[in-house]
DRENLUM-375288 format. One record per residue (C-alpha): residue number from 0; residue in three letters; x, y, z. Coordinates in steps of 0.5 Angstrom, whole numbers. Layout:
N
<pado NUM; ala; <X; Y; Z>>
...
//
This chain:
428
<pado 0; unk; <156; 125; 167>>
<pado 1; unk; <151; 125; 173>>
<pado 2; unk; <152; 120; 178>>
<pado 3; unk; <147; 115; 179>>
<pado 4; unk; <146; 111; 185>>
<pado 5; unk; <145; 105; 182>>
<pado 6; unk; <150; 105; 176>>
<pado 7; unk; <156; 102; 180>>
<pado 8; unk; <151; 96; 181>>
<pado 9; unk; <149; 96; 174>>
<pado 10; unk; <156; 96; 172>>
<pado 11; unk; <158; 90; 176>>
<pado 12; unk; <153; 86; 173>>
<pado 13; unk; <155; 88; 166>>
<pado 14; unk; <162; 84; 165>>
<pado 15; unk; <162; 86; 158>>
<pado 16; unk; <163; 93; 160>>
<pado 17; unk; <168; 92; 165>>
<pado 18; unk; <172; 87; 160>>
<pado 19; unk; <172; 93; 155>>
<pado 20; unk; <175; 97; 160>>
<pado 21; unk; <180; 92; 162>>
<pado 22; unk; <183; 91; 155>>
<pado 23; unk; <189; 96; 156>>
<pado 24; unk; <191; 92; 162>>
<pado 25; unk; <198; 90; 162>>
<pado 26; unk; <200; 82; 160>>
<pado 27; unk; <199; 77; 165>>
<pado 28; unk; <205; 76; 170>>
<pado 29; unk; <206; 71; 175>>
<pado 30; unk; <206; 76; 181>>
<pado 31; unk; <199; 78; 178>>
<pado 32; unk; <195; 71; 179>>
<pado 33; unk; <190; 74; 183>>
<pado 34; unk; <189; 80; 180>>
<pado 35; unk; <188; 77; 173>>
<pado 36; unk; <183; 72; 176>>
<pado 37; unk; <179; 78; 179>>
<pado 38; unk; <179; 82; 172>>
<pado 39; unk; <175; 76; 170>>
<pado 40; unk; <170; 76; 175>>
<pado 41; unk; <174; 69; 178>>
<pado 42; unk; <175; 67; 185>>
<pado 43; unk; <182; 68; 188>>
<pado 44; unk; <180; 66; 195>>
<pado 45; unk; <176; 61; 198>>
<pado 46; unk; <175; 64; 205>>
<pado 47; unk; <169; 68; 205>>
<pado 48; unk; <170; 70; 212>>
<pado 49; unk; <175; 76; 213>>
<pado 50; unk; <177; 78; 220>>
<pado 51; unk; <175; 84; 223>>
<pado 52; unk; <179; 89; 228>>
<pado 53; unk; <177; 89; 235>>
<pado 54; unk; <174; 96; 236>>
<pado 55; unk; <173; 95; 244>>
<pado 56; unk; <178; 93; 249>>
<pado 57; unk; <184; 96; 252>>
<pado 58; unk; <187; 99; 246>>
<pado 59; unk; <181; 103; 244>>
<pado 60; unk; <180; 105; 252>>
<pado 61; unk; <187; 108; 252>>
<pado 62; unk; <186; 112; 245>>
<pado 63; unk; <180; 115; 248>>
<pado 64; unk; <184; 117; 254>>
<pado 65; unk; <189; 120; 250>>
<pado 66; unk; <184; 124; 246>>
<pado 67; unk; <182; 128; 253>>
<pado 68; unk; <189; 132; 252>>
<pado 69; unk; <186; 135; 245>>
<pado 70; unk; <185; 142; 245>>
<pado 71; unk; <180; 145; 240>>
<pado 72; unk; <176; 151; 239>>
<pado 73; unk; <169; 152; 243>>
<pado 74; unk; <164; 148; 241>>
<pado 75; unk; <168; 142; 238>>
<pado 76; unk; <169; 135; 241>>
<pado 77; unk; <173; 130; 239>>
<pado 78; unk; <172; 122; 239>>
<pado 79; unk; <174; 116; 237>>
<pado 80; unk; <171; 114; 230>>
<pado 81; unk; <175; 107; 229>>
<pado 82; unk; <181; 103; 231>>
<pado 83; unk; <184; 102; 224>>
<pado 84; unk; <192; 100; 224>>
<pado 85; unk; <197; 104; 220>>
<pado 86; unk; <191; 109; 218>>
<pado 87; unk; <193; 114; 213>>
<pado 88; unk; <189; 117; 207>>
<pado 89; unk; <181; 116; 207>>
<pado 90; unk; <176; 116; 202>>
<pado 91; unk; <169; 117; 205>>
<pado 92; unk; <164; 113; 201>>
<pado 93; unk; <159; 117; 196>>
<pado 94; unk; <153; 113; 198>>
<pado 95; unk; <154; 109; 205>>
<pado 96; unk; <156; 111; 212>>
<pado 97; unk; <163; 108; 210>>
<pado 98; unk; <170; 110; 208>>
<pado 99; unk; <176; 106; 205>>
<pado 100; unk; <183; 108; 209>>
<pado 101; unk; <190; 107; 206>>
<pado 102; unk; <196; 105; 209>>
<pado 103; unk; <203; 105; 208>>
<pado 104; unk; <203; 97; 209>>
<pado 105; unk; <200; 92; 205>>
<pado 106; unk; <192; 93; 207>>
<pado 107; unk; <187; 98; 205>>
<pado 108; unk; <181; 98; 210>>
<pado 109; unk; <174; 98; 209>>
<pado 110; unk; <171; 102; 215>>
<pado 111; unk; <163; 101; 216>>
<pado 112; unk; <158; 105; 221>>
<pado 113; unk; <153; 100; 220>>
<pado 114; unk; <148; 103; 225>>
<pado 115; unk; <149; 111; 223>>
<pado 116; unk; <151; 113; 230>>
<pado 117; unk; <158; 116; 228>>
<pado 118; unk; <162; 111; 231>>
<pado 119; unk; <165; 105; 226>>
<pado 120; unk; <162; 98; 228>>
<pado 121; unk; <166; 94; 223>>
<pado 122; unk; <174; 95; 220>>
<pado 123; unk; <176; 89; 216>>
<pado 124; unk; <181; 89; 210>>
<pado 125; unk; <179; 91; 203>>
<pado 126; unk; <180; 86; 197>>
<pado 127; unk; <185; 81; 202>>
<pado 128; unk; <186; 77; 196>>
<pado 129; unk; <190; 82; 193>>
<pado 130; unk; <197; 84; 195>>
<pado 131; unk; <198; 91; 196>>
<pado 132; unk; <204; 95; 196>>
<pado 133; unk; <204; 102; 200>>
<pado 134; unk; <197; 103; 198>>
<pado 135; unk; <197; 110; 201>>
<pado 136; unk; <192; 114; 196>>
<pado 137; unk; <185; 112; 196>>
<pado 138; unk; <180; 117; 192>>
<pado 139; unk; <173; 116; 189>>
<pado 140; unk; <171; 117; 181>>
<pado 141; unk; <165; 122; 180>>
<pado 142; unk; <161; 115; 179>>
<pado 143; unk; <163; 111; 185>>
<pado 144; unk; <169; 107; 183>>
<pado 145; unk; <174; 107; 188>>
<pado 146; unk; <182; 109; 186>>
<pado 147; unk; <187; 106; 190>>
<pado 148; unk; <194; 109; 188>>
<pado 149; unk; <200; 104; 191>>
<pado 150; unk; <207; 106; 190>>
<pado 151; unk; <208; 104; 183>>
<pado 152; unk; <201; 101; 181>>
<pado 153; unk; <194; 104; 180>>
<pado 154; unk; <188; 100; 181>>
<pado 155; unk; <180; 102; 180>>
<pado 156; unk; <175; 98; 184>>
<pado 157; unk; <167; 99; 181>>
<pado 158; unk; <162; 100; 186>>
<pado 159; unk; <167; 98; 192>>
<pado 160; unk; <162; 100; 197>>
<pado 161; unk; <157; 95; 195>>
<pado 162; unk; <161; 89; 194>>
<pado 163; unk; <167; 90; 199>>
<pado 164; unk; <164; 84; 204>>
<pado 165; unk; <167; 78; 201>>
<pado 166; unk; <175; 78; 199>>
<pado 167; unk; <174; 78; 191>>
<pado 168; unk; <172; 84; 188>>
<pado 169; unk; <172; 87; 181>>
<pado 170; unk; <178; 91; 179>>
<pado 171; unk; <181; 95; 173>>
<pado 172; unk; <188; 96; 173>>
<pado 173; unk; <189; 103; 171>>
<pado 174; unk; <197; 103; 171>>
<pado 175; unk; <200; 96; 172>>
<pado 176; unk; <205; 94; 177>>
<pado 177; unk; <212; 98; 175>>
<pado 178; unk; <209; 103; 170>>
<pado 179; unk; <207; 109; 175>>
<pado 180; unk; <215; 111; 175>>
<pado 181; unk; <221; 107; 173>>
<pado 182; unk; <222; 101; 177>>
<pado 183; unk; <229; 103; 178>>
<pado 184; unk; <227; 109; 181>>
<pado 185; unk; <223; 106; 187>>
<pado 186; unk; <225; 107; 194>>
<pado 187; unk; <223; 106; 201>>
<pado 188; unk; <223; 114; 201>>
<pado 189; unk; <217; 118; 199>>
<pado 190; unk; <213; 113; 196>>
<pado 191; unk; <206; 114; 199>>
<pado 192; unk; <202; 117; 193>>
<pado 193; unk; <195; 121; 194>>
<pado 194; unk; <190; 122; 189>>
<pado 195; unk; <184; 126; 187>>
<pado 196; unk; <179; 126; 181>>
<pado 197; unk; <179; 133; 178>>
<pado 198; unk; <173; 137; 175>>
<pado 199; unk; <175; 135; 169>>
<pado 200; unk; <174; 128; 171>>
<pado 201; unk; <182; 126; 170>>
<pado 202; unk; <185; 122; 176>>
<pado 203; unk; <191; 126; 179>>
<pado 204; unk; <197; 123; 183>>
<pado 205; unk; <202; 126; 187>>
<pado 206; unk; <209; 123; 186>>
<pado 207; unk; <214; 125; 191>>
<pado 208; unk; <221; 124; 188>>
<pado 209; unk; <225; 119; 192>>
<pado 210; unk; <231; 123; 195>>
<pado 211; unk; <232; 128; 200>>
<pado 212; unk; <235; 133; 194>>
<pado 213; unk; <235; 130; 187>>
<pado 214; unk; <242; 130; 184>>
<pado 215; unk; <242; 134; 177>>
<pado 216; unk; <243; 128; 173>>
<pado 217; unk; <236; 126; 175>>
<pado 218; unk; <232; 132; 173>>
<pado 219; unk; <231; 131; 166>>
<pado 220; unk; <228; 124; 168>>
<pado 221; unk; <224; 126; 173>>
<pado 222; unk; <221; 132; 169>>
<pado 223; unk; <219; 127; 164>>
<pado 224; unk; <215; 122; 169>>
<pado 225; unk; <212; 128; 173>>
<pado 226; unk; <217; 125; 179>>
<pado 227; unk; <217; 131; 184>>
<pado 228; unk; <210; 133; 182>>
<pado 229; unk; <203; 131; 180>>
<pado 230; unk; <201; 127; 174>>
<pado 231; unk; <194; 126; 171>>
<pado 232; unk; <191; 121; 167>>
<pado 233; unk; <184; 117; 165>>
<pado 234; unk; <182; 114; 171>>
<pado 235; unk; <180; 107; 168>>
<pado 236; unk; <186; 106; 163>>
<pado 237; unk; <191; 111; 165>>
<pado 238; unk; <191; 114; 158>>
<pado 239; unk; <192; 121; 156>>
<pado 240; unk; <197; 121; 162>>
<pado 241; unk; <201; 128; 162>>
<pado 242; unk; <205; 132; 168>>
<pado 243; unk; <201; 137; 171>>
<pado 244; unk; <205; 140; 176>>
<pado 245; unk; <213; 140; 177>>
<pado 246; unk; <218; 143; 182>>
<pado 247; unk; <215; 139; 188>>
<pado 248; unk; <219; 135; 193>>
<pado 249; unk; <214; 130; 196>>
<pado 250; unk; <207; 132; 196>>
<pado 251; unk; <203; 127; 201>>
<pado 252; unk; <196; 131; 200>>
<pado 253; unk; <192; 135; 196>>
<pado 254; unk; <185; 137; 194>>
<pado 255; unk; <181; 141; 189>>
<pado 256; unk; <177; 147; 191>>
<pado 257; unk; <170; 146; 189>>
<pado 258; unk; <169; 154; 188>>
<pado 259; unk; <174; 155; 183>>
<pado 260; unk; <177; 148; 181>>
<pado 261; unk; <184; 150; 183>>
<pado 262; unk; <188; 144; 186>>
<pado 263; unk; <191; 145; 193>>
<pado 264; unk; <197; 141; 195>>
<pado 265; unk; <202; 140; 201>>
<pado 266; unk; <209; 139; 200>>
<pado 267; unk; <214; 136; 205>>
<pado 268; unk; <221; 140; 206>>
<pado 269; unk; <228; 138; 205>>
<pado 270; unk; <231; 135; 211>>
<pado 271; unk; <238; 137; 215>>
<pado 272; unk; <238; 144; 213>>
<pado 273; unk; <236; 146; 221>>
<pado 274; unk; <230; 147; 225>>
<pado 275; unk; <227; 153; 222>>
<pado 276; unk; <228; 152; 215>>
<pado 277; unk; <226; 151; 210>>
<pado 278; unk; <219; 153; 211>>
<pado 279; unk; <213; 148; 209>>
<pado 280; unk; <209; 149; 203>>
<pado 281; unk; <201; 149; 201>>
<pado 282; unk; <201; 151; 194>>
<pado 283; unk; <195; 152; 189>>
<pado 284; unk; <195; 150; 182>>
<pado 285; unk; <191; 154; 177>>
<pado 286; unk; <193; 151; 171>>
<pado 287; unk; <197; 145; 168>>
<pado 288; unk; <204; 146; 167>>
<pado 289; unk; <206; 151; 173>>
<pado 290; unk; <213; 150; 176>>
<pado 291; unk; <213; 150; 184>>
<pado 292; unk; <221; 152; 185>>
<pado 293; unk; <224; 145; 187>>
<pado 294; unk; <230; 143; 188>>
<pado 295; unk; <232; 151; 187>>
<pado 296; unk; <228; 153; 192>>
<pado 297; unk; <223; 151; 198>>
<pado 298; unk; <219; 156; 202>>
<pado 299; unk; <224; 162; 202>>
<pado 300; unk; <230; 158; 202>>
<pado 301; unk; <235; 156; 197>>
<pado 302; unk; <237; 149; 197>>
<pado 303; unk; <245; 148; 198>>
<pado 304; unk; <246; 141; 196>>
<pado 305; unk; <249; 140; 189>>
<pado 306; unk; <250; 147; 189>>
<pado 307; unk; <243; 149; 187>>
<pado 308; unk; <243; 155; 191>>
<pado 309; unk; <249; 158; 186>>
<pado 310; unk; <244; 157; 180>>
<pado 311; unk; <240; 163; 178>>
<pado 312; unk; <233; 162; 180>>
<pado 313; unk; <229; 159; 174>>
<pado 314; unk; <223; 164; 172>>
<pado 315; unk; <216; 163; 173>>
<pado 316; unk; <216; 160; 180>>
<pado 317; unk; <209; 159; 183>>
<pado 318; unk; <210; 162; 190>>
<pado 319; unk; <206; 158; 196>>
<pado 320; unk; <200; 160; 198>>
<pado 321; unk; <201; 158; 206>>
<pado 322; unk; <208; 158; 209>>
<pado 323; unk; <208; 153; 215>>
<pado 324; unk; <213; 151; 220>>
<pado 325; unk; <219; 148; 218>>
<pado 326; unk; <219; 140; 219>>
<pado 327; unk; <212; 139; 221>>
<pado 328; unk; <210; 135; 216>>
<pado 329; unk; <204; 137; 212>>
<pado 330; unk; <200; 132; 209>>
<pado 331; unk; <193; 131; 208>>
<pado 332; unk; <188; 136; 206>>
<pado 333; unk; <181; 137; 205>>
<pado 334; unk; <176; 143; 203>>
<pado 335; unk; <171; 144; 208>>
<pado 336; unk; <164; 142; 204>>
<pado 337; unk; <160; 141; 210>>
<pado 338; unk; <155; 146; 214>>
<pado 339; unk; <155; 143; 221>>
<pado 340; unk; <161; 147; 223>>
<pado 341; unk; <161; 155; 224>>
<pado 342; unk; <161; 160; 218>>
<pado 343; unk; <168; 161; 218>>
<pado 344; unk; <170; 154; 216>>
<pado 345; unk; <166; 154; 210>>
<pado 346; unk; <170; 154; 204>>
<pado 347; unk; <176; 154; 207>>
<pado 348; unk; <181; 148; 208>>
<pado 349; unk; <183; 143; 214>>
<pado 350; unk; <190; 140; 213>>
<pado 351; unk; <194; 135; 218>>
<pado 352; unk; <201; 136; 220>>
<pado 353; unk; <204; 129; 222>>
<pado 354; unk; <210; 132; 226>>
<pado 355; unk; <217; 133; 226>>
<pado 356; unk; <223; 127; 226>>
<pado 357; unk; <229; 131; 225>>
<pado 358; unk; <228; 137; 229>>
<pado 359; unk; <231; 138; 236>>
<pado 360; unk; <225; 141; 239>>
<pado 361; unk; <219; 137; 236>>
<pado 362; unk; <213; 141; 233>>
<pado 363; unk; <207; 139; 229>>
<pado 364; unk; <202; 133; 230>>
<pado 365; unk; <196; 138; 229>>
<pado 366; unk; <191; 140; 225>>
<pado 367; unk; <191; 147; 221>>
<pado 368; unk; <185; 151; 218>>
<pado 369; unk; <186; 156; 213>>
<pado 370; unk; <181; 161; 210>>
<pado 371; unk; <181; 164; 203>>
<pado 372; unk; <180; 171; 201>>
<pado 373; unk; <174; 173; 196>>
<pado 374; unk; <179; 172; 190>>
<pado 375; unk; <180; 164; 192>>
<pado 376; unk; <187; 165; 195>>
<pado 377; unk; <189; 164; 202>>
<pado 378; unk; <188; 168; 208>>
<pado 379; unk; <189; 166; 215>>
<pado 380; unk; <192; 159; 217>>
<pado 381; unk; <191; 157; 225>>
<pado 382; unk; <192; 151; 229>>
<pado 383; unk; <185; 148; 230>>
<pado 384; unk; <186; 141; 234>>
<pado 385; unk; <193; 140; 238>>
<pado 386; unk; <195; 136; 243>>
<pado 387; unk; <198; 129; 240>>
<pado 388; unk; <205; 132; 242>>
<pado 389; unk; <205; 132; 249>>
<pado 390; unk; <209; 137; 254>>
<pado 391; unk; <215; 132; 254>>
<pado 392; unk; <216; 132; 247>>
<pado 393; unk; <212; 125; 246>>
<pado 394; unk; <208; 123; 241>>
<pado 395; unk; <201; 121; 243>>
<pado 396; unk; <199; 121; 236>>
<pado 397; unk; <201; 123; 229>>
<pado 398; unk; <195; 126; 224>>
<pado 399; unk; <196; 124; 217>>
<pado 400; unk; <189; 126; 213>>
<pado 401; unk; <183; 129; 214>>
<pado 402; unk; <176; 128; 211>>
<pado 403; unk; <169; 131; 211>>
<pado 404; unk; <163; 126; 213>>
<pado 405; unk; <156; 127; 210>>
<pado 406; unk; <154; 130; 216>>
<pado 407; unk; <159; 135; 216>>
<pado 408; unk; <164; 132; 222>>
<pado 409; unk; <171; 132; 220>>
<pado 410; unk; <175; 125; 220>>
<pado 411; unk; <182; 125; 222>>
<pado 412; unk; <187; 119; 221>>
<pado 413; unk; <193; 117; 225>>
<pado 414; unk; <198; 112; 223>>
<pado 415; unk; <202; 112; 230>>
<pado 416; unk; <196; 111; 234>>
<pado 417; unk; <192; 107; 229>>
<pado 418; unk; <186; 110; 229>>
<pado 419; unk; <181; 115; 226>>
<pado 420; unk; <178; 121; 230>>
<pado 421; unk; <171; 124; 229>>
<pado 422; unk; <171; 132; 230>>
<pado 423; unk; <164; 135; 231>>
<pado 424; unk; <161; 141; 233>>
<pado 425; unk; <155; 143; 237>>
<pado 426; unk; <154; 151; 239>>
<pado 427; unk; <156; 153; 246>>
//
């Protein structure tokens, strides 16, 4: 339905409406004390003062100094937008100069540029009365509800950008704790989810499979749940859940092309096969039910563990649109929808490479740009921003996600430096 700027406020003031949306939530459990209070608009904490992250001082100065080494095309500049500890995926607010930032820890950050000068003035925890667990994925519904996708739970916050000031906020439990994946399949590995709302209004969530290579006896279970793939569901009650894509190892970034509605997503490579294989992937899903080849193949490489390379290749594998350098760790991506950058960037997408960890010569820690052909497929991929990996092989930062601001500038998150950068353009 068309977005109304006042609609979130109206919903938050209508407990009966939200109560109906909460009807399908899981039964209360001891660990859910605070979330159950917030679902009923009750106070979960008494401290209304939320500590803020310092935006000035030695740390901010050091980050700005590191940015002097970043190489960009002519006319582009990069600046520190905000100091945000463990900054991962970002969701730019639809109606205000702020954004919400996920982490792989226990915090979601609310980042606000109060005076609209292109630099954040305030960074503080969002909904601190809740205990998040790996809330990496954040995204918006079309009518201004904030989705937070955790390791094994999905929450929905009505009008988060207007009601984030205090510690207690309204919440809808989309997928209860332990119901996104079977609890016995939880792992410290590949548990960072990402999310997007599709053109169909459904919530899409990436589910990385928890092993370097899954054993054969896991494949049926993972196919059933969408682990090692992407699932979609109703963004308010988790109903109509279905597996949208399979054959993916660990996607930690996706976005819809606004021109044709296709879903593009990155995929992380199998470790331990050598410096230069398998190639990284950026994929395009044009319909539900497509299979992207894993664990039988990744990039152009057959997977040898558990003998997958001895099997005939399964039929109907959808090939990647972009092959990237092995182990650069392709993560977040976003289509450029702004108008501030030169024409060549409009309609293409930016993607972040976190950087390698199991390669004898490190690569990555940069931002790529991919243009599209008239038919909507990938054309050329080039390095857009680099320099976080210095000449000595030392990381000065590790980009995670990219997001387009309303003024057309590009944000880049960095969980190593604990920062968000803003890239802007002015014609030479």
